[in-house]
C-alpha positions as CSV (number, residue, x, y, z in Angstrom):
1,M,34.1,10.6,-38.3
2,S,31.0,8.8,-39.2
3,N,27.8,10.5,-38.5
4,T,25.0,7.5,-38.6
5,L,24.4,5.8,-35.5
6,K,25.2,2.4,-36.9
7,D,28.6,3.6,-38.3
8,R,29.7,4.8,-34.9
9,I,28.5,1.4,-33.5
10,V,30.8,-0.5,-35.7
11,E,33.5,2.2,-35.2
12,K,33.5,1.7,-31.4
13,S,32.3,-1.8,-31.3
14,K,35.9,-3.0,-30.4
15,Q,35.7,-1.0,-27.2
16,F,32.9,-2.8,-25.7
17,L,32.9,-6.2,-27.4
18,T,34.7,-8.8,-25.4
19,K,35.5,-12.4,-25.7
20,S,34.8,-13.3,-22.2
21,K,31.3,-13.7,-20.6
22,Y,29.7,-10.3,-20.1
23,C,26.6,-8.4,-18.9
24,T,25.6,-5.1,-20.6
25,I,23.1,-2.2,-20.2
26,T,22.6,1.1,-22.1
27,R,21.7,4.5,-20.5
28,A,18.6,6.3,-21.5
29,N,20.4,8.6,-23.9
30,G,21.0,5.4,-26.0
31,S,24.6,6.3,-26.6
32,E,26.5,5.2,-23.4
33,I,27.0,1.3,-23.0
34,I,28.0,-0.1,-19.9
35,T,29.6,-3.6,-20.2
36,I,30.9,-5.7,-17.2
37,S,33.3,-8.4,-18.2
38,D,36.6,-9.9,-16.6
39,D,35.8,-8.1,-13.2
40,K,35.7,-4.7,-14.7
41,I,33.0,-2.0,-15.6
42,K,33.5,-0.2,-19.0
43,L,31.5,2.7,-20.2
44,T,31.6,3.2,-24.0
45,K,30.3,6.4,-25.4
46,L,28.9,6.3,-28.9
47,S,28.8,10.2,-29.2
48,P,30.5,11.7,-32.4
49,Q,31.9,14.3,-30.4
50,V,33.8,11.7,-28.1
51,V,36.9,10.5,-29.4
52,H,38.6,8.8,-26.4
53,K,38.3,5.0,-25.4
54,S,36.0,3.6,-23.1
55,N,35.9,4.7,-19.5
56,E,36.8,2.1,-17.0
57,L,35.0,2.7,-13.6
58,S,36.7,2.4,-10.5
59,P,35.5,-0.8,-8.6
60,K,36.9,-4.1,-9.3
61,L,34.4,-7.0,-8.9
62,T,34.8,-10.2,-6.9
63,F,32.0,-12.1,-8.5
64,E,30.5,-12.7,-11.9
65,P,27.0,-10.8,-12.0
66,L,24.0,-12.7,-13.3
67,E,22.1,-9.6,-14.1
68,I,22.6,-5.6,-13.9
69,L,20.0,-2.9,-13.8
70,M,19.7,0.7,-13.2
71,N,17.3,2.9,-11.3
72,Q,15.2,5.3,-13.3
73,C,17.4,8.3,-12.6
74,E,20.3,6.4,-13.6
75,Q,22.4,7.2,-10.6
76,L,22.9,3.7,-9.3
77,L,24.0,0.6,-11.0
78,C,22.9,-2.7,-9.3
79,L,24.7,-6.1,-10.0
80,Y,24.0,-9.3,-8.3
81,D,24.6,-13.0,-8.3
82,Y,23.3,-15.7,-6.2
83,K,25.1,-14.7,-3.2
84,N,26.1,-11.1,-3.8
85,C,24.4,-7.7,-4.4
86,W,26.5,-4.5,-5.0
87,L,25.3,-1.1,-5.9
88,I,27.6,1.4,-7.7
89,S,27.2,5.0,-8.1
90,L,27.1,6.3,-11.6
91,N,28.2,9.8,-12.8
92,K,26.0,11.9,-14.9
93,E,25.7,11.4,-18.7
94,G,28.7,12.6,-20.7
95,S,31.0,12.6,-17.5
96,L,34.7,12.1,-17.9
97,I,34.9,11.2,-14.4
98,N,35.8,7.5,-13.7
99,Y,35.5,7.5,-9.8
100,T,32.6,5.9,-8.5
101,T,31.3,4.6,-4.9
102,T,30.5,1.1,-4.3
103,Y,27.9,-0.2,-1.7
104,K,28.0,-3.8,-0.7
105,I,24.6,-5.1,0.6
106,D,24.6,-7.4,3.6
107,L,22.0,-9.9,2.2
108,Q,22.0,-11.9,5.4
109,L,21.4,-15.1,3.6
110,S,20.9,-18.5,5.4
111,K,22.9,-21.5,4.3
112,D,20.6,-22.7,1.8
113,E,19.2,-19.3,0.6
114,E,19.8,-17.8,-2.8
115,V,19.2,-14.6,-4.4
116,R,16.6,-14.7,-7.2
117,Q,16.2,-11.2,-8.3
118,V,16.8,-7.5,-7.5
119,I,14.8,-4.6,-8.6
120,F,14.7,-0.9,-7.8
121,N,11.8,1.0,-6.0
122,N,11.5,3.9,-8.3
123,V,9.1,5.9,-6.0
124,S,11.5,5.8,-3.1
125,E,13.7,8.8,-2.1
126,F,16.6,9.2,-4.6
127,Q,15.1,5.9,-6.2
128,S,17.8,4.2,-3.6
129,E,15.6,1.5,-2.4
130,I,16.0,-1.9,-3.7
131,V,13.7,-5.1,-3.3
132,V,15.4,-8.4,-3.1
133,L,13.8,-11.6,-3.7
134,T,15.5,-14.8,-2.4
135,T,14.3,-18.4,-2.2
136,K,12.8,-17.7,1.3
137,E,11.8,-14.1,1.6
138,I,11.3,-10.7,0.0
139,K,13.3,-7.8,1.9
140,T,14.0,-4.2,1.1
141,Y,17.0,-2.1,1.7
142,D,17.0,1.8,1.4
143,T,20.6,2.2,0.7
144,Y,20.4,6.0,1.2
145,Q,20.1,5.1,5.0
146,S,21.7,1.5,5.5
147,Y,23.0,-1.2,3.2
148,K,23.2,-3.7,6.1
149,I,19.8,-3.7,7.8
150,P,16.6,-4.6,5.7
151,L,13.7,-2.5,6.4
152,Q,10.8,-4.6,5.4
153,R,10.8,-8.5,5.2
154,Y,8.3,-10.9,4.1
155,N,9.2,-14.4,5.0
156,F,7.1,-17.0,3.0
157,N,6.9,-19.5,5.6
158,E,6.1,-17.0,8.6
159,E,3.5,-15.3,6.4
160,Y,1.7,-18.6,5.7
161,E,2.0,-19.8,9.5
162,N,0.5,-16.5,10.6
163,N,-2.6,-16.8,8.3
164,L,-3.1,-20.4,9.5
165,S,-2.9,-19.3,13.2
166,Q,-5.3,-16.4,12.5
167,A,-7.6,-18.4,10.3
168,K,-7.0,-16.1,7.4
169,F,-6.8,-17.6,4.0
170,D,-5.4,-14.9,1.7
171,I,-2.5,-17.1,0.9
172,D,-4.1,-20.4,-0.1
173,S,-0.6,-22.1,0.3
174,S,3.0,-21.3,1.1
175,V,5.0,-19.5,-1.5
176,I,7.0,-22.4,-3.0
177,D,10.0,-21.8,-5.5
178,P,9.5,-18.1,-6.2
179,V,11.4,-17.0,-9.3
180,S,10.6,-13.5,-10.2
181,I,9.1,-10.1,-8.9
182,C,8.2,-7.0,-10.7
183,F,6.2,-3.8,-10.0
184,G,2.9,-3.2,-11.7
185,S,4.5,0.1,-13.3
186,S,6.2,-0.5,-16.7
187,I,9.7,0.9,-17.1
188,T,9.6,3.2,-20.2
189,N,12.3,5.5,-21.6
190,E,11.0,8.9,-20.5
191,L,13.2,10.7,-23.0
192,Y,11.4,9.3,-25.9
193,E,8.1,8.2,-24.7
194,E,5.6,9.5,-21.8
195,T,4.8,6.9,-19.1
196,S,1.3,5.9,-18.4
197,N,1.9,4.4,-15.1
198,S,-0.9,5.0,-12.3
199,P,0.0,5.4,-8.4
200,Q,-1.5,2.0,-7.9
201,N,0.9,0.3,-10.3
202,A,4.0,2.0,-8.6
203,L,2.8,0.7,-5.3
204,T,1.9,-2.8,-6.3
205,L,4.5,-5.7,-6.3
206,F,3.8,-8.9,-8.1
207,L,5.5,-12.1,-7.3
208,L,5.8,-15.2,-9.6
209,T,6.5,-18.9,-8.5
210,S,7.9,-21.7,-10.7
211,D,4.1,-23.2,-10.9
212,S,2.7,-20.0,-12.7
213,S,1.0,-18.7,-9.2
214,I,1.1,-14.9,-9.1
215,Y,0.9,-13.2,-5.8
216,K,0.5,-9.6,-5.0
217,I,1.5,-6.9,-2.3
218,Y,-0.6,-3.6,-2.4
219,P,0.5,-1.4,-0.8
220,F,4.1,-1.9,-1.1
221,F,5.5,1.4,0.5
222,P,9.1,2.4,0.3
223,N,10.7,3.6,3.5
224,T,10.5,7.2,2.3
225,L,8.1,8.1,-0.6
226,S,9.2,10.5,-3.1
227,V,6.5,11.7,-5.8
228,S,4.6,14.4,-6.9
229,Q,1.6,16.1,-5.5
230,L,-0.4,15.3,-8.6
231,W,0.7,11.5,-8.1
232,L,-0.7,11.6,-4.5
233,N,-4.0,13.5,-5.6
234,D,-4.5,10.8,-8.4
235,L,-3.8,8.0,-5.7
236,F,-6.6,9.6,-3.6
237,D,-9.1,10.0,-6.2
238,S,-8.7,6.4,-7.4
239,T,-9.0,5.0,-3.9
240,S,-12.1,7.2,-3.3
241,L,-13.8,6.1,-6.4
242,I,-13.2,2.6,-5.5
243,F,-14.7,3.2,-2.0
244,K,-17.8,4.9,-3.5
245,S,-18.2,2.1,-6.1
246,I,-18.9,-0.4,-3.3
247,K,-22.5,-0.7,-2.2
248,D,-21.9,-3.0,0.6
249,E,-21.3,-1.2,4.0
250,K,-19.2,-4.1,5.4
251,E,-17.0,-3.9,2.5
252,Q,-17.0,-0.2,2.6
253,A,-15.8,-0.2,6.3
254,Q,-12.9,-2.5,5.3
255,L,-11.8,0.0,2.8
256,I,-11.8,2.9,5.0
257,P,-8.0,2.4,6.2
258,S,-7.1,2.7,2.4
259,V,-9.1,6.0,1.9
260,K,-7.5,7.4,5.2
261,V,-4.0,6.4,4.0
262,S,-4.4,7.9,0.6
263,A,-6.0,11.1,2.3
264,L,-2.8,11.4,4.8
265,L,-0.6,10.9,2.1
266,A,-2.1,13.7,-0.1
267,K,-2.2,16.2,2.6
268,S,1.6,15.7,3.2
269,S,3.4,19.1,2.9
270,T,6.4,17.5,1.4
271,P,5.4,15.2,-1.3
272,N,8.9,14.5,-2.5
273,K,9.9,13.3,0.9
274,I,7.2,11.4,2.9
275,D,8.5,9.3,5.7
276,I,5.9,6.3,5.7
277,K,6.5,5.3,9.5
278,K,5.9,9.0,10.6
279,T,3.0,9.9,8.4
280,L,1.0,6.7,8.7
281,P,-0.4,4.6,11.4
282,E,1.7,1.5,12.2
283,A,-1.0,-0.9,11.2
284,N,-0.7,0.6,7.7
285,W,3.1,0.7,7.2
286,K,3.0,-2.7,5.4
287,G,0.8,-4.5,2.8
288,K,0.0,-8.0,2.9
289,I,0.9,-10.8,0.4
290,S,-2.3,-11.8,-1.5
291,G,-2.7,-14.8,-3.6
292,P,-2.6,-16.7,-5.5
293,L,-4.5,-14.5,-7.6
294,P,-7.4,-15.7,-9.8
295,M,-6.6,-16.2,-13.7
296,E,-9.3,-16.3,-16.0
297,S,-9.3,-18.9,-19.1
298,F,-6.1,-20.1,-17.8
299,P,-4.9,-23.2,-19.9
300,E,-4.1,-26.2,-17.7
301,D,-1.2,-27.5,-19.4
302,L,0.8,-24.4,-18.5
303,Y,1.2,-25.7,-15.0
304,S,3.6,-28.5,-16.5
305,F,5.9,-25.6,-17.9
306,D,8.6,-23.8,-15.8
307,A,7.9,-20.1,-15.2
308,I,11.0,-18.2,-15.2
309,K,10.3,-14.3,-15.2
310,L,7.7,-11.9,-14.7
311,I,7.6,-8.6,-16.9
312,S,5.0,-5.6,-16.8
313,L,4.1,-3.7,-19.8
314,P,2.3,-0.4,-20.3
315,N,-1.5,-0.3,-20.2
316,D,-1.8,-3.0,-17.3
317,I,-0.5,-5.8,-19.4
318,L,1.7,-8.5,-17.5
319,L,3.8,-11.0,-19.1
320,V,4.7,-14.5,-17.7
321,I,7.9,-16.0,-19.6
322,Y,8.1,-19.6,-19.5
323,N,10.8,-21.8,-20.7
324,N,9.1,-22.3,-24.0
325,M,6.1,-20.0,-24.0
326,I,5.2,-16.4,-23.5
327,V,1.9,-15.7,-21.9
328,V,0.1,-12.4,-22.1
329,F,-2.4,-11.2,-19.2
330,S,-4.5,-8.1,-18.8
331,R,-4.8,-7.0,-15.3
332,S,-8.0,-5.3,-13.7
333,T,-7.3,-1.8,-12.3
334,N,-9.7,-1.7,-9.4
335,S,-7.4,-3.4,-7.0
336,K,-7.8,-2.7,-3.3
337,M,-5.2,-1.9,-0.7
338,V,-4.9,-4.9,1.8
339,F,-2.8,-4.3,5.1
340,E,-1.3,-7.0,7.2
341,N,-3.9,-7.0,9.9
342,Q,-6.8,-7.3,7.2
343,N,-8.4,-10.4,5.9
344,I,-10.1,-8.9,2.6
345,E,-10.0,-10.0,-1.1
346,S,-7.6,-7.8,-3.1
347,G,-9.9,-7.7,-6.0
348,E,-7.2,-8.5,-8.5
349,S,-7.7,-10.7,-11.4
350,F,-6.0,-11.6,-14.6
351,L,-7.5,-12.1,-18.1
352,L,-5.7,-14.5,-20.6
353,L,-5.0,-12.5,-23.7
354,D,-2.7,-14.7,-25.8
355,N,0.1,-17.1,-25.6
356,I,3.1,-17.5,-27.9
357,V,4.6,-21.1,-28.0
358,F,8.1,-22.0,-29.0
359,D,9.5,-25.1,-30.1
360,T,11.6,-26.5,-27.6
361,K,13.7,-28.7,-30.1
362,K,15.0,-25.3,-31.4
363,G,15.9,-24.1,-28.0
364,R,14.2,-22.9,-24.9
365,I,13.8,-19.3,-23.5
366,C,16.6,-18.4,-21.2
367,S,16.1,-14.6,-21.0
368,A,14.0,-11.7,-22.2
369,M,14.0,-8.0,-22.1
370,V,11.7,-5.4,-23.0
371,H,12.3,-3.1,-25.9
372,P,14.4,-0.3,-24.4
373,V,12.5,2.7,-26.0
374,T,8.9,1.8,-27.0
375,S,8.1,-1.1,-24.5
376,D,6.1,-2.8,-27.1
377,S,8.2,-5.8,-28.0
378,L,10.6,-8.3,-26.3
379,L,14.1,-9.2,-27.1
380,V,14.3,-13.1,-26.4
381,T,17.3,-15.3,-26.2
382,L,17.1,-19.0,-26.9
383,S,19.5,-21.4,-25.2
384,N,20.7,-22.4,-28.9
385,G,21.9,-18.6,-29.4
386,T,19.0,-17.5,-31.4
387,I,17.8,-13.9,-30.9
388,L,14.0,-13.0,-31.4
389,Q,12.1,-10.1,-31.3
390,V,8.4,-10.7,-30.1
391,D,6.6,-7.7,-31.5
392,F,3.2,-6.7,-29.6
393,S,3.1,-3.3,-31.2
394,Q,0.1,-3.8,-33.6
395,W,-2.4,-4.7,-30.9
396,M,-0.7,-2.8,-28.1
397,D,-1.2,0.7,-30.2
398,S,-4.9,-0.4,-30.7
399,L,-5.3,-1.0,-26.8
400,A,-3.6,2.3,-26.0
401,K,-5.7,4.2,-28.5
402,G,-8.8,2.6,-27.1
403,L,-8.0,3.2,-23.4
404,E,-7.2,6.9,-24.4
405,I,-10.7,7.6,-26.0
406,G,-12.6,5.2,-24.0
407,E,-13.4,3.1,-27.1
408,L,-12.2,-0.4,-27.0
409,S,-14.2,-1.9,-29.9
410,E,-11.0,-2.2,-32.3
411,F,-9.2,-3.9,-29.6
412,N,-12.1,-6.4,-29.0
413,D,-12.3,-7.2,-32.6
414,L,-8.6,-8.3,-32.4
415,C,-9.4,-10.4,-29.3
416,Q,-11.9,-12.4,-31.3
417,A,-9.3,-14.2,-33.3
418,E,-7.5,-17.3,-31.9
419,H,-4.3,-15.3,-31.3
420,L,-3.5,-11.5,-31.2
421,P,-1.5,-10.2,-34.2
422,T,1.9,-10.8,-32.6
423,E,4.9,-11.0,-34.8
424,V,7.9,-13.1,-34.0
425,I,11.0,-11.9,-35.9
426,I,14.4,-14.0,-36.0
427,L,17.1,-11.5,-35.6
428,G,20.0,-13.7,-35.9
429,K,22.2,-16.1,-33.8
430,T,25.0,-15.8,-31.6
431,D,27.3,-18.0,-29.3
432,L,26.0,-18.1,-25.8
433,P,28.4,-18.8,-23.0
434,K,27.9,-22.1,-21.2
435,Q,26.0,-21.9,-17.9
436,E,27.9,-23.2,-15.1
437,N,26.1,-25.1,-12.3
438,E,22.7,-25.2,-14.4
439,N,20.9,-27.2,-11.9
440,S,22.3,-25.5,-8.8
441,N,19.7,-26.1,-6.1
442,G,17.2,-26.7,-8.7
443,Y,17.0,-23.3,-10.1
444,S,18.9,-21.7,-13.0
445,L,16.2,-21.3,-15.3
446,R,16.8,-17.7,-16.2
447,Y,20.5,-16.9,-17.2
448,N,22.3,-14.9,-19.8
449,E,20.4,-11.8,-18.8
450,N,21.5,-8.4,-20.3
451,Y,23.4,-10.4,-23.0
452,I,22.0,-8.1,-25.8
453,Y,23.7,-4.8,-26.5
454,T,21.3,-2.1,-27.5
455,A,22.0,1.5,-28.8
456,W,19.5,4.2,-30.2
457,N,18.8,7.7,-31.2
458,T,15.6,9.7,-31.9
459,R,15.3,7.7,-35.2
460,E,16.6,4.2,-34.8
461,V,17.0,1.5,-32.2
462,Y,19.8,-1.2,-32.7
463,A,20.2,-4.5,-30.9
464,M,23.8,-6.2,-31.1
465,V,25.4,-9.4,-30.1
466,K,28.5,-11.1,-31.2
467,K,28.4,-12.9,-34.5
468,A,28.0,-16.7,-34.2
469,E,31.3,-18.6,-34.5
470,S,33.3,-15.3,-34.2
471,E,35.0,-13.5,-31.3
472,D,35.3,-9.8,-32.4
473,I,32.4,-9.5,-35.1
474,L,29.3,-7.6,-34.3
475,S,25.9,-8.4,-35.5
476,L,23.6,-5.4,-35.8
477,F,19.7,-5.8,-35.8
478,L,17.4,-2.7,-36.5
479,I,14.6,-3.5,-34.1
480,S,12.6,-0.2,-34.6
481,A,12.9,3.0,-36.7
482,S,10.7,6.1,-36.8
483,N,12.3,8.1,-39.4
484,E,14.8,6.4,-41.4
485,E,17.7,8.1,-42.9
486,D,17.4,8.2,-46.6
487,D,19.4,9.7,-49.4
488,P,18.6,13.4,-50.3
489,M,16.5,12.5,-53.4
490,T,14.4,10.3,-51.4
491,E,13.9,12.6,-48.6
492,S,13.0,15.2,-51.2
493,N,10.3,12.8,-52.7
494,S,8.9,12.1,-49.2
495,T,8.7,15.9,-48.1
496,S,5.1,16.2,-49.5
497,N,4.1,13.2,-47.6
498,E,5.3,14.5,-44.4
499,E,3.8,17.9,-44.9
500,K,0.4,16.2,-45.3
501,E,1.0,14.3,-42.2
502,V,1.6,17.6,-40.4
503,A,-1.4,19.2,-42.1
504,T,-3.7,16.5,-41.0
505,Y,-2.7,16.8,-37.4
506,K,-5.8,16.0,-35.1
507,S,-6.4,17.0,-31.5
508,H,-6.7,14.2,-28.9
509,L,-9.4,16.2,-27.1
510,T,-12.6,14.4,-28.2
511,T,-14.7,16.4,-26.2
512,S,-15.3,20.0,-25.5
513,Y,-14.9,21.6,-22.1
514,Q,-17.6,24.2,-22.8
515,K,-20.2,22.1,-24.3
516,E,-19.8,18.8,-22.1
517,T,-17.5,19.3,-19.0
518,L,-18.6,22.6,-17.8
519,P,-22.6,22.1,-18.1
520,Q,-22.0,18.6,-16.1
521,I,-20.1,20.7,-13.4
522,K,-22.7,23.4,-13.1
523,L,-25.3,20.7,-12.9
524,Y,-23.3,19.1,-10.0
525,L,-23.1,22.6,-8.4
526,S,-26.6,23.3,-8.7
527,K,-27.4,20.0,-7.0
528,I,-25.1,20.7,-4.2
529,S,-26.7,24.2,-3.9
530,Q,-30.0,22.6,-3.6
531,F,-28.9,20.3,-0.9
532,V,-27.4,23.3,1.1
533,S,-30.6,25.1,0.9
534,E,-32.4,22.0,2.2
535,L,-29.9,21.8,4.7
536,N,-30.3,25.2,6.0
537,E,-34.2,24.4,6.6
538,Y,-33.3,22.1,9.6
539,P,-32.8,23.5,13.0
540,N,-29.0,24.1,14.3
541,R,-28.8,22.4,17.7
542,I,-27.0,20.0,19.7
543,L,-28.4,16.7,20.4
544,D,-28.6,15.5,23.9
545,E,-28.1,11.7,24.4
546,N,-30.6,11.4,27.0
547,N,-33.5,13.3,25.2
548,T,-32.9,12.1,21.7
549,T,-36.1,11.0,19.8
550,A,-36.6,8.8,16.8
551,E,-37.5,12.0,14.9
552,D,-34.2,13.3,15.8
553,L,-32.3,10.4,14.6
554,K,-34.2,10.3,11.3
555,S,-33.1,14.0,10.8
556,V,-29.6,13.1,11.6
557,H,-29.9,10.2,8.9
558,L,-31.3,12.5,6.3
559,L,-28.5,14.9,7.1
560,T,-26.1,12.3,6.7
561,D,-27.6,11.2,3.3
562,Y,-27.4,15.0,2.2
563,V,-23.7,15.2,3.2
564,S,-22.8,11.8,1.7
565,S,-24.6,12.8,-1.6
566,G,-22.9,16.2,-1.4
567,Q,-19.5,14.8,-1.1
568,L,-20.1,12.2,-3.8
569,L,-21.1,15.1,-6.3
570,L,-18.0,16.9,-5.1
571,L,-15.9,13.7,-5.9
572,K,-17.5,13.7,-9.3
573,I,-16.7,17.3,-10.0
574,V,-13.0,16.5,-8.9
575,S,-13.3,13.3,-11.2
576,E,-14.7,15.5,-14.2
577,I,-11.9,18.1,-13.7
578,S,-9.1,15.5,-13.3
579,K,-10.3,13.7,-16.3
580,R,-10.2,17.0,-18.2
581,L,-7.0,17.9,-16.8
582,S,-5.6,14.4,-17.7
583,M,-6.9,14.8,-21.2
584,M,-5.3,18.1,-21.6
585,I,-2.0,16.6,-20.3
586,L,-2.2,14.0,-22.7
587,E,-2.9,16.7,-25.3
588,Y,0.0,18.7,-24.3
589,R,2.1,15.6,-24.6
590,H,0.9,14.9,-27.9
591,Q,1.6,18.6,-29.1
592,I,5.1,18.2,-27.7
593,T,5.7,15.0,-29.6
594,V,4.3,16.4,-32.7
595,Y,6.4,19.5,-32.1
596,N,9.5,17.3,-31.6
597,S,8.7,15.4,-34.8
598,V,8.3,18.7,-36.8
599,I,11.5,19.9,-35.2
600,I,13.2,16.4,-36.5
601,K,11.6,16.8,-39.9
602,K,12.8,20.3,-40.2
603,E,16.3,19.5,-39.2
604,S,16.2,16.5,-41.9
605,L,14.7,19.0,-44.5
606,L,17.4,21.5,-43.6
607,N,20.2,19.1,-44.1
608,N,18.5,18.0,-47.2
609,F,18.4,21.4,-48.4
610,L,22.1,22.2,-47.6
611,K,23.1,18.9,-49.5
612,L,21.1,20.1,-52.5
613,K,22.4,23.6,-52.2
614,A,26.0,22.4,-52.3
615,A,25.1,20.0,-55.3
616,F,23.5,22.9,-57.0
617,I,26.6,25.3,-56.6
618,D,28.9,22.6,-57.8
619,A,26.6,21.9,-60.9
620,S,26.5,25.6,-61.6
621,K,30.2,25.8,-61.6
622,R,30.4,23.0,-63.9
623,Q,27.7,24.5,-66.0
624,E,29.8,27.6,-66.4
625,K,32.9,25.7,-67.6
626,L,30.8,23.8,-70.0
627,T,29.4,27.0,-71.3
628,G,32.9,28.6,-71.9
629,K,33.9,25.3,-73.7
630,M,30.9,25.4,-75.9
631,A,31.4,28.8,-76.7
632,K,34.9,28.2,-78.0
633,L,33.8,25.2,-79.9
634,M,31.1,27.2,-81.4
635,S,33.5,29.8,-82.7
636,D,35.8,27.1,-84.1
637,M,32.8,25.5,-86.0
638,E,31.9,28.9,-87.4
639,T,35.4,29.3,-88.6
640,I,35.6,25.9,-90.4
641,E,32.3,26.3,-91.9
642,A,33.1,29.7,-93.3
643,H,36.3,28.1,-94.8
644,N,34.5,25.4,-96.3
645,N,31.7,27.6,-97.7
646,M,34.5,30.0,-99.3
647,K,35.9,26.9,-101.3
648,S,32.5,25.9,-102.7
649,I,31.7,29.6,-104.2
650,S,31.6,29.7,-108.1
651,I,34.5,32.2,-109.6
652,S,33.2,35.1,-111.7
653,Y,34.5,36.5,-115.2
654,Q,36.3,39.4,-113.3
655,E,38.1,37.0,-110.8
656,H,39.2,34.9,-113.9
657,A,40.7,38.1,-115.5
658,Y,42.1,39.0,-112.2
659,F,44.0,35.5,-111.9
660,K,45.1,35.9,-115.5
661,E,46.6,39.3,-114.9
662,L,48.4,37.9,-111.8
663,S,49.8,34.9,-113.7
664,R,51.0,37.4,-116.4
665,M,52.6,39.6,-113.7
666,K,54.3,36.5,-112.4
667,D,55.7,35.4,-115.7
668,Y,57.1,39.0,-116.1
669,V,58.7,39.0,-112.6
670,L,60.4,35.4,-113.3
671,K,61.7,37.1,-116.5
672,K,63.0,40.1,-114.7
673,E,64.5,37.9,-112.0
674,T,66.2,36.1,-114.8
675,E,67.8,39.1,-116.3
676,L,68.8,40.4,-112.9
677,E,70.5,37.1,-112.2
678,S,72.3,37.6,-115.5
679,I,73.4,41.2,-114.7
680,K,74.3,40.1,-111.4
681,K,76.6,37.4,-112.8
682,M,77.9,40.1,-115.1
683,L,78.7,42.4,-112.0
684,D,80.3,39.4,-110.2
685,D,82.5,38.8,-113.4
686,V,83.4,42.4,-113.4
687,K,84.2,42.2,-109.8
688,A,86.2,39.4,-110.3
689,A,88.4,41.1,-112.9
690,E,92.0,42.0,-112.2
691,I,92.0,44.8,-109.8
692,G,95.3,45.7,-110.9
693,L,94.1,46.1,-114.6
694,L,91.2,48.3,-113.3
695,I,93.6,50.5,-111.2
696,D,96.0,50.9,-114.2
697,N,93.4,51.7,-116.6
698,K,91.4,53.7,-114.2
699,S,92.5,57.1,-115.3
700,E,92.3,55.9,-118.9
701,I,88.6,54.8,-118.4
702,L,87.6,57.9,-116.5
703,N,89.2,60.2,-119.0
704,N,87.4,58.6,-121.7
705,Y,84.0,60.4,-122.0
706,D,82.2,57.5,-123.7
707,N,83.2,55.0,-121.0
708,V,82.1,57.6,-118.5
709,R,78.7,58.1,-120.1
710,S,78.2,54.3,-120.5
711,L,78.9,53.7,-116.8
712,N,76.5,56.6,-115.6
713,L,73.8,55.2,-117.8
714,F,74.4,51.7,-116.6
715,K,74.3,52.9,-113.1
716,K,70.9,54.6,-113.6
717,H,69.6,51.6,-115.4
718,L,70.7,49.3,-112.3
719,E,68.9,51.8,-110.1
720,A,65.7,51.9,-111.9
721,Q,65.8,48.1,-112.1
722,S,66.2,47.8,-108.4
723,T,63.4,50.4,-107.5
724,F,61.0,48.3,-109.9
725,V,62.1,45.0,-108.4
726,D,61.3,46.4,-104.8
727,S,58.0,47.7,-105.7
728,L,56.9,44.6,-107.5
729,T,58.1,42.6,-104.5
730,E,56.0,44.6,-102.2
731,K,52.9,44.2,-104.5
732,L,53.3,40.3,-104.6
733,S,53.7,40.3,-100.7
734,T,50.2,41.8,-100.5
735,L,48.6,39.4,-102.9
736,N,47.0,36.3,-101.6
737,T,47.4,34.1,-104.6
738,D,45.0,31.4,-102.8
């Protein structure tokens, strides 16, 4: 089984690719792809430990969804079209259970009303509340309580008529042709990147219309607020600072309800479950639609384009997606709470940072999605099937660093150019399904949402689509990479650079608590002590309304000033401590990030070491075999060399004499062999004589003394010759005539 993410995607692509029209979304772990096609919901797991095929979730759809989305905790999946909206419960990551629960939202649409967009409110209890934008209103459903009755409604015509009847002009004109909504908080992948969303962003809902107008609702409370105590404290601190920064008493009086609201929320004993209607006064349950909001340096020709989508990015960046342009705005952060019964300015404004224009001849924009991990780029789909990556990372990194240290000079230098350093990358091309009813009721500008597959791990992020002019071939695009997987030798060469990066780690704490923060706090405390001592000098008595003098009123006024000044100093102390704690939190997160990167590098180096160790052991074994072969070869070479050296040595006089003696002995042996052969022949002749004649003459021969003597002598002679021949043969066998 393949180990790399790319190989696993290719290996399992047949499970999630489809020939029909589809929508897709990926869970936060990057390895579980949800695909909706042919009225079915499939869950494909890319994990190498999973060998089974895609899970098919239980519900069967009765409509073709235009878009799908998940809440941040990934327990609910929302899919909707112009007339329907379903919520489907999701099981935990890695679960093998296919059963899910389906909630069908009763949208209560009128005859000519259509759904434009649905989003989750991620600060609601269980993140179960959805916000539905239709052509006529905004309404919210707390699906944990009821999916049939909306809890809040903002009817655009009714809001406008109420303003006119009450002579309130917060809405300059009725909201016409709304197209998109989003919260001020950016949706980031918390498994890989810490979010920097503020409480104000989480409670701010923006509304975009087709004519580029942007409206705002702040606060936009869920039915049940579920956050942390730190979140509530941050909301109170920021609201108090805005209140204190305003010098005009009339404006301060208008902001008193917002301070009371944030204080009541901060005092809640159960921050993870705050019932808004039980905690706050009825007048403060609902925020008011404010707008259109002012935009600085807004090009007039943008009004001729069709706005199709609103996207929020980190660091208070807001994107407006047009059919042939992307416009980047920066938001002000000192926004004020505006409730239904109030008539005040919200304080929100937008500054144009950049705009990216696309050639309409090459296709118009039909969808845009945020990078699923880093949130610093967009994946854009054009109507001709071209897939683009609009990368803001260069200037967004500069902006994030500047906001973190409170120094934006580097980012301001980038803003001096005609355009920010935004890179548009052409990834590839795909075949988009044809859009039916493209001009239904004048609206179908945004389509083919969730058409791009995505998958990622801690190192790589891939975007995938079906290859153009094909049905089952996958095109993969690497849209970001932190630590690319290299071969062992490359990893070994880059180790020294990685060690240098770790060695040059710098703390993000730019100030010292002992040298800067603590002295400032002590200074504030000393001033408060001074105020307390001065207050003790005043008499403690209860004023009588009938006998109150001007001197008494003056004393009360001075006492009020002392108390206000003391409260302001306390707020400054809290602000200093909160600022320091925020810096420490960022430093802690930075340390965790560095620690995780070190762990990743350690794992990479360990894998590299194991690969090199295996290669070293294999090389050692081969070296041992080669050493044995070389030893044998050297022995053979020495033998051959010795043999050649023996032939080349000159022969001495004694050796010549020895060879002559050997030659003489050889001749002598040959001579004796000849004689032996003649004797043998004679013996054969004797044996071949007539046996009868021998027998007849045996007695005569044996009785003849001379014959017996001759035979004995001949026998001894033969024995002597035989002994000599044997000894000579033995000597010859021991000699090496070579």
